[in-house]
C-alpha positions, 0 to 999 in steps of 0.5 A: 500500500505504501507505493500506491500511497506515494503515487497518490501523493505525487498525483495530487502534488500537494504534500511537500515531503520531509524525512519522518522524525524517527529514532535509530535503533531496534528498540525504538517504536518508529524506525527508518524504512529500509529500501528494498533491493528490488527498488534500488535495482529498479531505480538504477535501471530507470536512471540508465533508461533516462540517460538513454532517452536524454541522449535520444532526445539530443539526437532527434530534431525538435518538431514545431509545437510538440506536446509531451505524451502522458505515460502512465506508470503501468505503460512505462516499462513496455514503452522503454522496452520498445524504444531500443530499435528507435535508438539504434536507428537514430544513432545510425542516421546521425552517424550516416549524416556525420559521415556524409557531411565529412565526405562532402567537406573533403570533396569541397576542399578538393573542388578547385583541384578537381576543376583544375586537374580534371581536363589534364588527367582525363587526357592522360587517362588513356595511357596504359600501364602509367601512373598519374601523380598530381601536385601543387606548387606556389607560383612564386616557385614555378622554376621548380617545374623545369628542374622537376621535369629534368629529374623525371626525364632522367629517372624514366629515360624520357618516358613521361608526360608533364602538364601544368594548369592554374589552380588559382591566383597563387597555386600552380597544378602539375600532373605527371604521367610515368610508367608504373615501374618508376613509381617508387623513385618518382614518389621519393622525388615528389617529397621535396619541401617545395612540392606538395603532392596531392593527398587524397581523402581516406575514402579515396586513398586506394584509388588512382588520381584519375578515378578519385577525381571522377568519383569526387565529381559524382559524389559531390552531386550524390551527397546532398541528395543522400543527406536530404533523404536521411534528414527527412527520415530523421524528421519523420522519426522525430515527429513520431517519437519526440513527444513520447520520449519527453513523456517517458522522461517525465514518467521516469523522473516521477518514478525515480522521485517516488522511489526516493520518497521511500528514504523519507518514510518511517515504519512501525511493525505494522504501519508506515509513516510519511511526514510533510507540509501541505497548504491548509486550504487543500488539506481537507480535499486531500483527506477526502481523497485518501478516505475515499481511495483507501477506506480508512486504511490510510489516516491523515493527521494534522500536526501542530507547528511548534515555534521552533519549526516556523522557519522550516515551513515551506512557502507556496505562492499563488498569485493571480493570473495577471501577476504570474508573468512578473514572477519570472524576475523573481525566479532566481531569488528564494521564496519570501519567508512567512511574515515577509512580503511577496514582491511580485505585486509591487514589481507588476506595478512599478516595473511597467511605470519605470519602463513607460517613463524611460521610453515614453514614446508612442511610436517606440511603444507600438514597435515594442508592443508588436515585438512582444505580441509576436514573441508571445505567440511564437514562444507558447511552449517556452513558459519563461520566454512567454512570460518575458514577452508578456511583461514586455507587452504590458510595459509597452502599453505604459510606454504608449500612455506616457508617450501621449502625456509627453507628446512624443512619437518617434521623438519629436516627429509628432510635434514637428508634424503638428500632430501631437503636443505635450499634455503633462510636460515636455521631457527635454525642457523639464529634466529637473521635474522628470528627475523629481518624478523618478525619485518619488516613484523610486522612494514609493517603490 
């Protein structure tokens, strides 16, 4: 029954659980509840599954406007077991995409060489029993070509062809064809410091220069198409599984939390004890739910709070819907303690006022309002960014109101066009007054 009770508490999201006040030792009435080995093994398995799913989520593409699926605890294990083929397929697709991107990058690096060497190499391709070597030289060292030709002529006894071609403004390409029997001697010659023999990518290293250049040309056209096919498949898998994976991660987090709660529980010989804090106005509803679900087998008891415990009481803040977006500014701060003040209402009042005073322009206020509304509509799934956009939109209305009072529309454009005039004051001519207003509002805040 303990597991079911914890699931019920988790579902209600009402009780802030703390460790039960138990004594240590066999002779005490209330003792710490030991966690069974099966539960610990289950927790380890869930943690491994969570890591796998997090990695899968990283590999998947994020679909637009996707909602996490709701996964029950009963369905969680079958879902986890069914995800393995998807994980392997996504890993394969990502590996293929990385491989294709790497190959395309290598082909693009050799593109200038392909364009420069292809005509010459194609003409030499008909020579039987000949090797073809390509190399590049700096044009400032073009005199090396004559020395190279002389040395190759000596080695091959005149049985060679040498052609040059411009690769770019600073680089000269050289193609040499010679009988295969002289290959080792020619290769040794081409290791000179001023000469850079073309080193083909690993995927093309076993091919001749002619065949490598031909294959590179073909692959340059094929690679984007292949990458597009894999990318589309990854997109289809992401649309099907992204929401499920997010839902499974939530269910796993819940299951791990529920196992973790066991370490907070206490036990007697026949009962278990869980202690925590709950909002007073929700306690009666929680009691009715447990009474209906467990028919008196689980009892909820409200304990008196001693003076020493007041500093431990957790804070639950529930602001009106209109104020909740302003909580985003206070998220980095600890909740206020009992007896102190929740600053959210004050931020909701004074932040738009300060913003309006600083901007105070109808035109800029309208621009900011449009940006805020656009961001709010596009960031519905990101609660924090949506709240920021809401605050910006509200504050822009304040800027428009103060713009009307100050008679400003994109600066003094409205005044120069005789469409507006200051109602309250002209800011450029009333700096001391503006300073005083700011100080008064700041002091009130």
